[in-house]
Backbone of each chain as ProteinMPNN parsed JSONL, in Angstrom:
{"seq_chain_A": "MDEGILTIVLVLILAGLILGLIRFIKGPSAADRAVALDNMSISITSVFVLLAFLFERYIYIDVALIYAVLGFIGIIVVARYLERAL", "coords_chain_A": {"N_chain_A": [[89.767, 118.723, 101.891], [91.219, 116.694, 103.128], [89.335, 115.682, 104.944], [87.417, 114.696, 103.184], [88.775, 112.551, 101.919], [89.233, 110.907, 104.161], [86.592, 110.308, 104.855], [85.775, 108.821, 102.587], [87.509, 106.618, 102.855], [86.67, 105.514, 105.328], [84.012, 104.824, 104.668], [84.432, 102.889, 102.661], [85.743, 100.853, 104.131], [83.781, 100.233, 105.987], [81.76, 99.265, 104.302], [83.053, 96.959, 103.391], [83.214, 95.552, 105.817], [80.499, 95.088, 106.266], [79.864, 93.408, 104.109], [81.488, 91.206, 104.787], [80.195, 90.48, 107.146], [77.712, 89.664, 106.181], [78.518, 87.384, 104.765], [79.415, 85.924, 106.939], [77.022, 85.397, 108.292], [75.488, 84.072, 106.328], [77.127, 81.995, 105.327], [77.635, 78.722, 104.086], [79.116, 76.58, 105.289], [81.153, 75.773, 108.237], [83.787, 76.493, 107.75], [83.609, 78.591, 105.931], [82.587, 80.575, 107.6], [84.748, 80.887, 109.33], [86.642, 81.981, 107.578], [85.4, 84.424, 106.972], [85.425, 85.618, 109.492], [88.171, 85.942, 109.903], [88.813, 87.776, 107.852], [87.241, 89.967, 108.691], [88.472, 90.567, 111.135], [90.96, 91.484, 110.32], [90.203, 93.833, 108.965], [89.143, 95.295, 111.113], [91.402, 95.699, 112.67], [92.788, 97.474, 110.991], [91.015, 99.629, 111.158], [91.352, 100.352, 113.835], [93.991, 101.357, 113.75], [93.576, 103.565, 112.091], [91.854, 105.057, 113.736], [93.599, 105.659, 115.808], [95.194, 107.501, 114.466], [93.291, 109.502, 113.907], [92.369, 110.389, 116.435], [94.769, 111.065, 117.516], [96.219, 109.487, 119.389], [98.767, 107.658, 120.707], [98.66, 105.298, 122.074], [96.633, 103.719, 121.084], [97.661, 102.296, 118.959], [98.983, 100.214, 120.194], [96.757, 98.849, 121.162], [95.667, 97.966, 118.728], [97.709, 96.251, 117.892], [97.644, 94.221, 119.879], [95.064, 93.319, 119.404], [95.353, 92.236, 116.843], [97.12, 90.104, 117.373], [95.592, 88.51, 119.14], [93.381, 87.921, 117.517], [94.583, 86.382, 115.518], [95.431, 84.141, 117.039], [92.924, 83.197, 117.829], [91.773, 82.455, 115.341], [93.5, 80.379, 114.597], [92.935, 78.542, 116.634], [90.208, 77.983, 116.138], [90.431, 76.802, 113.592], [91.977, 74.509, 114.148], [90.183, 73.202, 115.8], [88.105, 72.644, 113.999], [89.427, 70.796, 112.46], [89.283, 68.581, 114.031], [91.391, 68.231, 115.804], [91.777, 69.151, 118.312]], "CA_chain_A": [[90.232, 117.586, 101.09], [91.583, 115.614, 104.046], [88.134, 115.057, 105.502], [86.779, 113.917, 102.132], [89.481, 111.274, 101.742], [88.998, 110.053, 105.333], [85.218, 109.798, 104.772], [85.743, 107.748, 101.585], [88.199, 105.461, 103.426], [85.83, 104.877, 106.344], [82.851, 104.205, 104.02], [84.871, 101.654, 101.992], [86.022, 99.792, 105.106], [82.502, 99.825, 106.589], [81.073, 98.408, 103.324], [83.72, 95.664, 103.436], [82.814, 94.858, 107.047], [79.112, 94.613, 106.129], [79.897, 92.234, 103.224], [82.005, 90.09, 105.564], [79.175, 90.05, 108.113], [76.707, 88.897, 105.427], [79.084, 86.055, 104.52], [79.478, 85.224, 108.228], [75.688, 84.896, 108.644], [74.976, 83.159, 105.302], [78.091, 80.974, 104.96], [77.05, 77.388, 104.195], [79.846, 75.682, 106.184], [81.874, 76.453, 109.308], [85.033, 77.058, 107.226], [83.264, 79.907, 105.376], [82.46, 81.532, 108.707], [86.097, 81.177, 109.83], [87.275, 82.909, 106.626], [84.778, 85.745, 107.139], [85.902, 86.176, 110.769], [89.552, 86.353, 109.676], [88.787, 89.008, 107.056], [86.715, 91.07, 109.496], [89.419, 90.985, 112.172], [91.994, 92.308, 109.667], [89.632, 95.163, 108.714], [88.978, 96.022, 112.371], [92.736, 96.154, 113.056], [93.07, 98.686, 110.223], [90.207, 100.727, 111.691], [92.007, 100.809, 115.068], [95.143, 102.2, 113.393], [93.048, 104.842, 111.599], [91.343, 105.817, 114.886], [94.768, 106.199, 116.499], [95.608, 108.712, 113.745], [92.276, 110.552, 113.986], [92.319, 110.95, 117.788], [96.143, 111.394, 117.894], [96.596, 108.749, 120.597], [99.745, 106.648, 120.337], [98.398, 104.054, 122.792], [95.693, 102.892, 120.319], [98.446, 101.385, 118.122], [99.185, 99.008, 121.01], [95.485, 98.114, 121.162], [95.543, 97.291, 117.433], [98.677, 95.145, 117.854], [97.137, 93.133, 120.716], [93.888, 92.755, 118.728], [95.818, 91.389, 115.741], [97.682, 88.862, 117.921], [94.521, 87.671, 119.686], [92.577, 87.417, 116.41], [95.356, 85.3, 114.883], [95.36, 82.945, 117.888], [91.554, 82.692, 117.77], [91.539, 81.765, 114.073], [94.23, 79.104, 114.631], [92.214, 77.613, 117.517], [88.986, 77.541, 115.457], [90.791, 75.896, 112.504], [92.376, 73.223, 114.717], [88.978, 72.538, 116.298], [87.378, 72.096, 112.851], [90.173, 69.624, 112.005], [89.147, 67.562, 115.089], [92.715, 67.996, 116.355], [91.821, 69.658, 119.684]], "C_chain_A": [[90.565, 116.407, 101.989], [90.342, 114.881, 104.548], [87.406, 114.222, 104.45], [87.436, 112.565, 101.952], [89.219, 110.354, 102.923], [87.588, 109.496, 105.325], [85.12, 108.653, 103.773], [86.362, 106.472, 102.151], [87.303, 104.742, 104.431], [84.631, 104.185, 105.711], [83.242, 102.904, 103.336], [85.085, 100.539, 102.994], [84.727, 99.308, 105.747], [81.719, 98.936, 105.63], [81.702, 97.02, 103.295], [83.323, 94.867, 104.661], [81.396, 94.309, 106.926], [79.059, 93.39, 105.21], [80.431, 91.013, 103.958], [80.982, 89.563, 106.551], [78.075, 89.244, 107.428], [77.229, 87.489, 105.16], [79.151, 85.259, 105.816], [78.108, 84.655, 108.6], [75.236, 83.838, 107.658], [75.766, 81.87, 105.191], [77.622, 79.541, 105.137], [77.776, 76.498, 105.205], [80.58, 76.493, 107.243], [83.161, 77.087, 108.798], [84.786, 78.43, 106.597], [83.193, 80.957, 106.478], [83.826, 81.88, 109.276], [86.811, 82.16, 108.909], [86.721, 84.316, 106.821], [85.262, 86.408, 108.422], [87.33, 86.695, 110.63], [89.598, 87.692, 108.943], [88.305, 90.189, 107.897], [87.709, 91.511, 110.552], [90.568, 91.8, 111.571], [91.469, 93.726, 109.444], [89.532, 95.97, 110.004], [90.325, 96.492, 112.905], [93.109, 97.436, 112.313], [92.275, 99.871, 110.754], [90.801, 101.257, 112.996], [93.175, 101.736, 114.757], [94.67, 103.558, 112.897], [92.516, 105.689, 112.754], [92.479, 106.402, 115.704], [95.249, 107.477, 115.821], [94.598, 109.839, 113.932], [92.265, 111.208, 115.361], [93.689, 111.348, 118.312], [96.517, 110.784, 119.235], [97.533, 107.612, 120.191], [99.375, 105.293, 120.93], [97.45, 103.148, 122.005], [96.413, 101.939, 119.365], [98.705, 100.081, 118.88], [97.918, 98.168, 121.052], [95.325, 97.331, 119.863], [96.478, 96.085, 117.36], [98.158, 93.956, 118.661], [95.916, 92.489, 120.055], [94.299, 91.832, 117.584], [96.343, 90.058, 116.264], [96.566, 87.943, 118.407], [93.628, 87.115, 118.581], [93.26, 86.267, 115.697], [95.246, 84.02, 115.708], [93.955, 82.338, 117.836], [91.282, 81.923, 116.495], [92.25, 80.412, 114.063], [93.475, 78.09, 115.489], [90.959, 77.086, 116.825], [89.328, 76.532, 114.356], [91.201, 74.53, 113.043], [91.171, 72.466, 115.249], [88.185, 71.918, 115.145], [88.076, 70.864, 112.296], [89.997, 68.439, 112.925], [90.511, 67.228, 115.682], [92.834, 68.539, 117.768], [90.999, 68.772, 120.599]], "O_chain_A": [[90.242, 115.263, 101.669], [90.291, 113.652, 104.58], [86.845, 113.172, 104.765], [86.753, 111.546, 101.844], [89.004, 109.156, 102.736], [87.373, 108.354, 105.731], [84.477, 107.639, 104.044], [85.826, 105.38, 101.963], [87.183, 103.517, 104.4], [84.25, 103.095, 106.137], [82.503, 101.921, 103.402], [84.669, 99.404, 102.759], [84.578, 98.117, 106.023], [81.085, 97.97, 106.056], [80.995, 96.018, 103.188], [83.117, 93.656, 104.58], [81.105, 93.215, 107.41], [78.316, 92.444, 105.475], [79.91, 89.91, 103.791], [80.894, 88.356, 106.778], [77.56, 88.276, 107.988], [76.493, 86.513, 105.303], [78.965, 84.042, 105.8], [78.025, 83.561, 109.158], [74.668, 82.821, 108.057], [75.201, 80.794, 104.992], [77.24, 79.165, 106.246], [77.125, 75.731, 105.914], [80.635, 77.721, 107.178], [83.6, 78.103, 109.336], [85.624, 79.326, 106.702], [83.671, 82.079, 106.316], [84.06, 83.024, 109.666], [87.503, 83.064, 109.378], [87.477, 85.288, 106.835], [85.488, 87.618, 108.449], [87.668, 87.751, 111.164], [90.31, 88.614, 109.341], [88.878, 91.276, 107.834], [87.796, 92.702, 110.851], [91.094, 92.702, 112.223], [92.176, 94.702, 109.695], [89.797, 97.172, 110.012], [90.408, 97.554, 113.522], [93.666, 98.365, 112.898], [92.785, 100.991, 110.801], [90.765, 102.462, 113.25], [93.345, 102.77, 115.403], [95.266, 104.584, 113.223], [92.7, 106.907, 112.76], [92.359, 107.505, 116.238], [95.661, 108.424, 116.49], [94.983, 110.996, 114.097], [92.166, 112.43, 115.465], [93.798, 111.901, 119.407], [97.058, 111.461, 120.109], [97.152, 106.72, 119.433], [99.726, 104.254, 120.371], [97.448, 101.936, 122.219], [95.865, 100.9, 118.994], [98.658, 98.993, 118.305], [97.974, 96.94, 120.989], [94.903, 96.175, 119.88], [96.108, 95.032, 116.841], [98.218, 92.817, 118.198], [95.739, 91.273, 120.124], [93.689, 90.784, 117.37], [96.06, 89.007, 115.69], [96.579, 86.744, 118.128], [93.162, 85.979, 118.674], [92.614, 85.293, 115.312], [95.0, 82.944, 115.164], [93.805, 81.117, 117.804], [90.647, 80.869, 116.525], [91.698, 79.419, 113.59], [93.38, 76.917, 115.127], [90.663, 75.893, 116.901], [88.628, 75.534, 114.186], [90.827, 73.503, 112.477], [91.123, 71.238, 115.17], [87.656, 70.814, 115.273], [87.429, 69.983, 111.729], [90.522, 67.366, 112.629], [90.769, 66.075, 116.028], [93.894, 68.405, 118.379], [90.912, 69.036, 121.799]]}, "seq_chain_B": "MEILKIIGYILLLLGAVFLFLGALGLYRMPDVYTRLQAGTKASTLGAMAFMLGVGFLQPDWMVKIIIMIVFLTIANPLSSHAIARAAHKLKQKPYTKGEADALEEAELSIEKENQA", "coords_chain_B": {"N_chain_B": [[107.461, 118.042, 104.023], [104.861, 118.247, 102.997], [104.87, 116.448, 100.87], [105.128, 113.957, 102.087], [102.623, 113.802, 103.293], [100.914, 113.67, 101.072], [101.718, 111.205, 99.917], [101.016, 109.549, 102.043], [98.182, 109.832, 102.152], [97.491, 108.777, 99.654], [98.348, 106.103, 99.944], [96.655, 105.33, 102.02], [94.131, 105.461, 100.795], [94.478, 103.53, 98.778], [94.863, 101.229, 100.346], [92.349, 101.052, 101.609], [90.701, 100.597, 99.392], [91.657, 98.088, 98.575], [91.022, 96.546, 100.833], [88.228, 96.663, 100.706], [87.817, 95.385, 98.217], [88.735, 92.82, 98.792], [86.796, 91.978, 100.662], [84.588, 92.058, 98.998], [85.21, 90.026, 97.167], [85.128, 87.912, 98.965], [82.414, 87.848, 99.401], [81.364, 87.258, 96.87], [82.507, 84.95, 95.704], [82.441, 81.405, 94.7], [83.1, 79.008, 96.286], [84.762, 77.567, 99.257], [87.601, 77.607, 98.987], [88.202, 79.435, 96.94], [87.134, 81.668, 98.144], [88.886, 81.957, 100.299], [91.214, 82.553, 98.861], [90.542, 85.056, 97.669], [89.732, 86.563, 99.895], [91.828, 86.587, 101.796], [94.394, 87.238, 100.674], [94.05, 89.695, 99.325], [93.142, 91.304, 101.428], [95.338, 91.231, 103.117], [97.305, 92.689, 101.665], [95.889, 95.097, 101.536], [95.682, 95.858, 104.27], [98.388, 96.161, 104.893], [99.164, 98.31, 103.197], [97.475, 100.264, 104.188], [98.301, 100.617, 106.911], [100.916, 101.449, 106.443], [100.363, 103.858, 105.201], [99.246, 105.359, 107.341], [101.576, 105.446, 108.845], [103.16, 107.088, 107.216], [101.728, 109.456, 107.466], [102.009, 110.038, 110.178], [105.025, 110.279, 111.112], [106.4, 109.712, 113.497], [105.399, 107.38, 114.556], [106.35, 105.266, 113.138], [107.958, 103.021, 113.755], [106.585, 101.156, 115.418], [104.474, 100.615, 113.729], [105.767, 99.342, 111.62], [106.531, 97.039, 112.946], [103.982, 95.91, 113.313], [103.297, 95.452, 110.612], [105.181, 93.528, 109.868], [104.388, 91.465, 111.556], [101.795, 90.957, 110.524], [102.499, 90.066, 107.963], [103.647, 87.616, 108.592], [101.604, 86.279, 110.009], [99.103, 86.228, 108.638], [99.174, 84.556, 106.189], [99.668, 82.14, 107.553], [97.299, 81.724, 109.073], [95.399, 81.528, 107.032], [96.307, 79.254, 105.74], [95.858, 77.344, 107.756], [93.063, 77.403, 107.89], [92.41, 76.515, 105.315], [93.39, 73.914, 105.394], [91.731, 72.85, 107.372], [89.275, 73.041, 106.036], [89.704, 71.224, 103.986], [89.927, 68.88, 105.485], [87.325, 68.76, 106.373], [86.069, 67.769, 104.191], [85.271, 69.518, 102.107], [84.076, 70.248, 98.892], [85.888, 71.287, 95.983], [85.114, 73.963, 93.612], [85.664, 73.617, 90.881], [85.832, 70.69, 88.793], [87.382, 67.408, 88.481], [90.071, 67.893, 88.926], [93.472, 67.305, 90.102], [94.123, 66.1, 93.424], [96.42, 66.787, 95.533], [96.99, 66.689, 98.275], [95.239, 64.767, 99.293], [96.105, 62.459, 97.928], [98.689, 62.219, 99.027], [98.084, 61.706, 101.708], [96.77, 59.24, 101.43], [98.883, 57.622, 100.467], [100.569, 57.659, 102.682], [98.982, 56.294, 104.525], [98.95, 53.767, 103.311], [101.647, 53.039, 103.538], [101.82, 52.837, 106.298], [100.162, 50.658, 106.772], [101.537, 48.593, 105.476]], "CA_chain_B": [[106.314, 117.676, 104.859], [103.65, 118.101, 102.183], [104.962, 115.261, 100.008], [104.823, 112.809, 102.946], [101.172, 113.785, 103.509], [100.26, 113.189, 99.846], [101.985, 109.766, 99.813], [100.234, 108.872, 103.077], [96.757, 109.742, 101.792], [97.333, 107.839, 98.521], [98.45, 104.733, 100.467], [95.446, 105.078, 102.813], [93.038, 105.19, 99.853], [94.778, 102.238, 98.135], [94.599, 100.164, 101.304], [90.902, 100.899, 101.825], [90.133, 99.974, 98.196], [91.977, 96.653, 98.574], [90.227, 95.884, 101.876], [86.862, 96.507, 100.191], [87.786, 94.374, 97.155], [88.845, 91.514, 99.426], [85.496, 91.608, 101.227], [83.674, 91.8, 97.88], [85.516, 88.68, 96.702], [84.609, 86.986, 99.979], [80.963, 87.75, 99.253], [80.926, 86.841, 95.544], [83.123, 83.731, 95.18], [81.517, 80.269, 94.834], [83.353, 77.979, 97.305], [85.62, 77.996, 100.372], [88.999, 77.841, 98.62], [88.296, 80.716, 96.227], [86.899, 82.737, 99.121], [90.163, 82.162, 101.003], [92.122, 83.225, 97.931], [90.201, 86.472, 97.517], [89.565, 87.296, 101.148], [93.01, 86.724, 102.643], [95.536, 87.908, 100.048], [93.741, 91.101, 99.055], [93.061, 92.106, 102.641], [96.697, 91.41, 103.648], [97.907, 93.838, 100.97], [95.164, 96.303, 101.931], [96.039, 96.274, 105.629], [99.77, 96.639, 104.89], [99.207, 99.649, 102.603], [96.76, 101.174, 105.088], [99.142, 100.969, 108.062], [102.044, 102.238, 105.943], [99.852, 105.204, 104.98], [99.2, 106.054, 108.636], [102.959, 105.707, 109.23], [103.653, 108.275, 106.5], [101.065, 110.655, 107.986], [102.58, 110.318, 111.504], [106.32, 109.592, 111.014], [106.919, 109.279, 114.798], [104.86, 106.072, 114.915], [106.7, 104.332, 112.078], [108.614, 101.796, 114.238], [105.585, 100.176, 115.862], [103.686, 100.223, 112.557], [106.534, 98.339, 110.866], [106.398, 95.78, 113.707], [102.67, 95.345, 112.987], [103.298, 94.961, 109.236], [105.931, 92.265, 109.849], [103.537, 90.439, 112.179], [100.731, 90.596, 109.567], [103.091, 89.276, 106.881], [103.85, 86.237, 109.039], [100.439, 85.626, 110.617], [97.947, 86.057, 107.76], [99.253, 83.309, 105.422], [99.549, 80.993, 108.456], [95.911, 81.445, 109.448], [94.655, 81.066, 105.857], [96.722, 77.864, 105.523], [95.179, 76.491, 108.737], [91.639, 77.285, 107.522], [92.289, 75.681, 104.114], [93.585, 72.537, 105.829], [90.51, 72.427, 108.07], [88.217, 72.85, 105.038], [89.98, 69.964, 103.298], [89.577, 67.797, 106.407], [85.863, 68.705, 106.46], [85.607, 67.222, 102.913], [84.643, 70.527, 101.26], [84.398, 70.004, 97.485], [86.206, 72.478, 95.187], [84.091, 74.347, 92.637], [86.014, 72.967, 89.62], [85.83, 69.232, 88.932], [88.344, 66.67, 87.682], [91.451, 68.298, 89.147], [94.212, 66.431, 91.005], [94.097, 66.504, 94.825], [97.73, 66.298, 95.976], [97.005, 66.404, 99.716], [94.559, 63.489, 99.536], [97.003, 61.392, 97.461], [99.787, 62.052, 99.987], [97.564, 61.038, 102.901], [96.518, 57.828, 101.091], [100.153, 56.884, 100.381], [101.073, 57.487, 104.054], [98.199, 55.215, 105.13], [99.411, 52.492, 102.744], [102.94, 52.717, 104.144], [101.609, 52.409, 107.68], [99.589, 49.311, 106.787], [102.509, 47.598, 104.997]], "C_chain_B": [[105.087, 117.371, 104.003], [103.663, 116.817, 101.367], [104.676, 113.999, 100.801], [103.312, 112.67, 103.134], [100.461, 113.225, 102.275], [100.464, 111.692, 99.679], [101.133, 109.002, 100.82], [98.777, 108.739, 102.702], [96.536, 108.785, 100.624], [97.389, 106.401, 99.015], [97.207, 104.36, 101.265], [94.286, 104.703, 101.896], [93.224, 103.833, 99.174], [94.46, 101.081, 99.073], [93.118, 99.95, 101.527], [90.252, 100.239, 100.622], [90.42, 98.474, 98.196], [91.219, 95.908, 99.66], [88.799, 95.648, 101.397], [86.793, 95.424, 99.125], [87.918, 92.979, 97.722], [87.519, 91.059, 99.999], [84.485, 91.318, 100.129], [83.919, 90.411, 97.298], [85.02, 87.63, 97.661], [83.112, 86.784, 99.812], [80.568, 87.059, 97.951], [81.389, 85.445, 95.129], [82.303, 82.483, 95.513], [81.835, 79.249, 95.918], [84.443, 78.432, 98.273], [87.01, 78.392, 99.913], [89.15, 79.154, 97.852], [88.013, 81.885, 97.163], [88.151, 83.021, 99.932], [91.132, 82.955, 100.143], [91.834, 84.72, 97.866], [90.29, 87.194, 98.849], [90.855, 87.509, 101.904], [94.114, 87.524, 101.969], [95.255, 89.376, 99.847], [93.698, 91.894, 100.348], [94.412, 92.197, 103.344], [97.373, 92.612, 103.005], [97.234, 95.138, 101.399], [95.572, 96.784, 103.3], [97.468, 96.802, 105.677], [99.86, 98.053, 104.33], [98.57, 100.678, 103.533], [97.647, 101.617, 106.255], [100.355, 101.775, 107.634], [101.613, 103.683, 105.673], [99.764, 105.996, 106.262], [100.613, 106.366, 109.123], [103.553, 106.9, 108.5], [103.0, 109.543, 107.026], [101.62, 111.049, 109.349], [103.944, 109.643, 111.585], [106.879, 109.144, 112.361], [106.511, 107.842, 115.126], [105.372, 104.951, 114.02], [107.22, 102.999, 112.613], [107.571, 100.747, 114.611], [104.708, 99.731, 114.7], [104.439, 99.195, 111.724], [106.52, 97.005, 111.604], [105.061, 95.113, 113.379], [102.644, 94.766, 111.58], [104.047, 93.636, 109.142], [105.089, 91.148, 110.463], [102.431, 89.993, 111.232], [101.284, 89.723, 108.446], [103.302, 87.829, 107.297], [102.514, 85.567, 109.351], [99.314, 85.342, 109.627], [98.036, 84.828, 106.866], [99.127, 82.077, 106.299], [98.093, 80.682, 108.756], [95.113, 80.971, 108.238], [95.031, 79.624, 105.52], [95.987, 76.932, 106.486], [93.713, 76.312, 108.367], [91.483, 76.396, 106.298], [92.453, 74.213, 104.457], [92.339, 72.015, 106.525], [89.384, 72.185, 107.079], [88.43, 71.553, 104.271], [89.632, 68.77, 104.177], [88.066, 67.651, 106.539], [85.23, 68.197, 105.175], [84.792, 68.244, 102.126], [85.063, 70.279, 99.823], [84.801, 71.313, 96.815], [85.152, 72.712, 94.107], [84.362, 73.701, 91.287], [86.118, 71.466, 89.847], [86.95, 68.629, 88.095], [89.78, 67.094, 87.869], [92.121, 67.317, 90.113], [94.133, 66.992, 92.419], [95.36, 65.967, 95.487], [97.721, 65.919, 97.441], [96.364, 65.061, 100.008], [95.437, 62.314, 99.093], [98.128, 61.151, 98.455], [99.292, 61.331, 101.235], [97.294, 59.561, 102.63], [97.817, 57.033, 101.048], [100.74, 56.675, 101.773], [100.316, 56.357, 104.748], [98.653, 53.849, 104.631], [100.736, 52.074, 103.374], [102.764, 52.234, 105.572], [101.033, 50.99, 107.748], [100.618, 48.257, 106.412], [103.558, 47.28, 106.082]], "O_chain_B": [[104.372, 116.395, 104.231], [102.631, 116.172, 101.184], [104.061, 113.067, 100.284], [102.782, 111.559, 103.135], [99.537, 112.42, 102.39], [99.525, 110.971, 99.344], [100.59, 107.943, 100.506], [98.179, 107.681, 102.895], [95.537, 108.067, 100.584], [96.598, 105.563, 98.583], [96.748, 103.219, 101.207], [93.548, 103.757, 102.17], [92.267, 103.077, 99.01], [93.867, 100.082, 98.666], [92.662, 98.81, 101.625], [89.353, 99.413, 100.782], [89.546, 97.673, 97.862], [90.809, 94.765, 99.454], [88.221, 94.589, 101.637], [85.852, 94.631, 99.101], [87.299, 92.043, 97.216], [87.143, 89.896, 99.851], [83.627, 90.45, 100.283], [82.973, 89.695, 96.971], [84.543, 86.575, 97.243], [82.596, 85.692, 100.048], [79.56, 86.354, 97.909], [80.746, 84.811, 94.292], [81.553, 82.482, 96.488], [80.899, 78.651, 96.45], [84.985, 79.529, 98.141], [87.556, 79.391, 100.381], [90.102, 79.901, 98.076], [88.579, 82.966, 97.001], [88.455, 84.177, 100.226], [91.782, 83.891, 100.607], [92.737, 85.547, 97.989], [90.846, 88.289, 98.939], [90.988, 88.516, 102.6], [94.716, 88.394, 102.598], [96.097, 90.221, 100.151], [94.16, 93.034, 100.385], [94.635, 93.142, 104.101], [97.946, 93.454, 103.696], [97.899, 96.154, 101.602], [95.79, 97.98, 103.496], [97.755, 97.761, 106.393], [100.541, 98.906, 104.9], [99.048, 101.805, 103.656], [97.746, 102.806, 106.561], [100.791, 102.675, 108.352], [102.385, 104.618, 105.884], [100.15, 107.164, 106.301], [100.844, 107.408, 109.737], [104.351, 107.644, 109.069], [103.631, 110.6, 107.04], [101.704, 112.235, 109.665], [104.026, 108.521, 112.086], [107.753, 108.277, 112.39], [107.197, 107.162, 115.888], [104.901, 103.818, 114.113], [106.967, 101.954, 112.012], [107.654, 99.597, 114.181], [104.244, 98.591, 114.681], [103.83, 98.275, 111.178], [106.501, 95.95, 110.97], [105.003, 93.898, 113.187], [102.046, 93.714, 111.356], [103.618, 92.726, 108.433], [105.074, 90.024, 109.96], [102.146, 88.8, 111.132], [100.639, 88.765, 108.021], [103.16, 86.917, 106.483], [102.311, 84.406, 108.994], [98.633, 84.325, 109.751], [97.052, 84.093, 106.777], [98.555, 81.073, 105.876], [97.681, 79.523, 108.706], [94.244, 80.111, 108.375], [94.186, 78.852, 105.068], [95.542, 75.856, 106.089], [93.165, 75.219, 108.504], [90.543, 75.605, 106.227], [91.762, 73.358, 103.903], [91.93, 70.875, 106.303], [88.613, 71.239, 107.24], [87.47, 70.857, 103.94], [89.108, 67.768, 103.691], [87.569, 66.552, 106.786], [84.005, 68.183, 105.053], [83.759, 67.909, 101.546], [86.25, 70.118, 99.54], [84.157, 72.34, 97.03], [84.404, 71.808, 93.735], [83.428, 73.279, 90.606], [86.448, 71.015, 90.944], [87.416, 69.236, 87.131], [90.64, 66.713, 87.076], [91.446, 66.594, 90.846], [94.082, 68.208, 92.605], [95.382, 64.827, 95.952], [98.363, 64.944, 97.832], [96.848, 64.298, 100.844], [95.514, 61.297, 99.783], [98.491, 60.002, 98.707], [99.976, 60.457, 101.766], [97.553, 58.716, 103.488], [97.866, 55.901, 101.531], [101.345, 55.636, 102.035], [100.912, 55.556, 105.468], [98.737, 52.892, 105.401], [100.931, 50.904, 103.707], [103.47, 51.328, 106.016], [101.36, 50.218, 108.65], [100.595, 47.151, 106.952], [104.452, 46.465, 105.855]]}, "name": "protein", "num_of_chains": 2, "seq": "MDEGILTIVLVLILAGLILGLIRFIKGPSAADRAVALDNMSISITSVFVLLAFLFERYIYIDVALIYAVLGFIGIIVVARYLERALMEILKIIGYILLLLGAVFLFLGALGLYRMPDVYTRLQAGTKASTLGAMAFMLGVGFLQPDWMVKIIIMIVFLTIANPLSSHAIARAAHKLKQKPYTKGEADALEEAELSIEKENQA"}
């Protein structure tokens, strides 16, 4: 039962990542691509936390935390650049 | 022990469903602002439920997971606000027509005050 639920969870997150990637490639404007990148970085942070649980490694939580911080800073920098404020 | 495991798996499934629905809204919606609405709020809730589920499955890790949830609660609305502001500066048109644009009116009034 556990493995079935984990498989469903991973398939749902992978489908979400693929939809975000399609929007990232198609997106008509640069703001669409920034939104898609933001969404994908949130999903990847969740996948890191799940991998920490699957492999039973506490250190992967730190990796997820650093990834979340760096993704946030990257999105802010891209948005300020699109505003012509950098 | 068993009840914590059941709660954890339910939260994990709920979070994955919300992450998928957020990405589906990102794919289906017609313009930038509605994509922000669907893609950011739903995936914030999804990520929070997901991490809380892992915290219920491994109760020793709860402290650092709560730190991550607090950071997500602060950071995700900030980044979506910055992207929406950038889209407005890029003159992206909303999908609906004839609505008031409060940000543009405020900027025009500030320009008038500076000229006077």
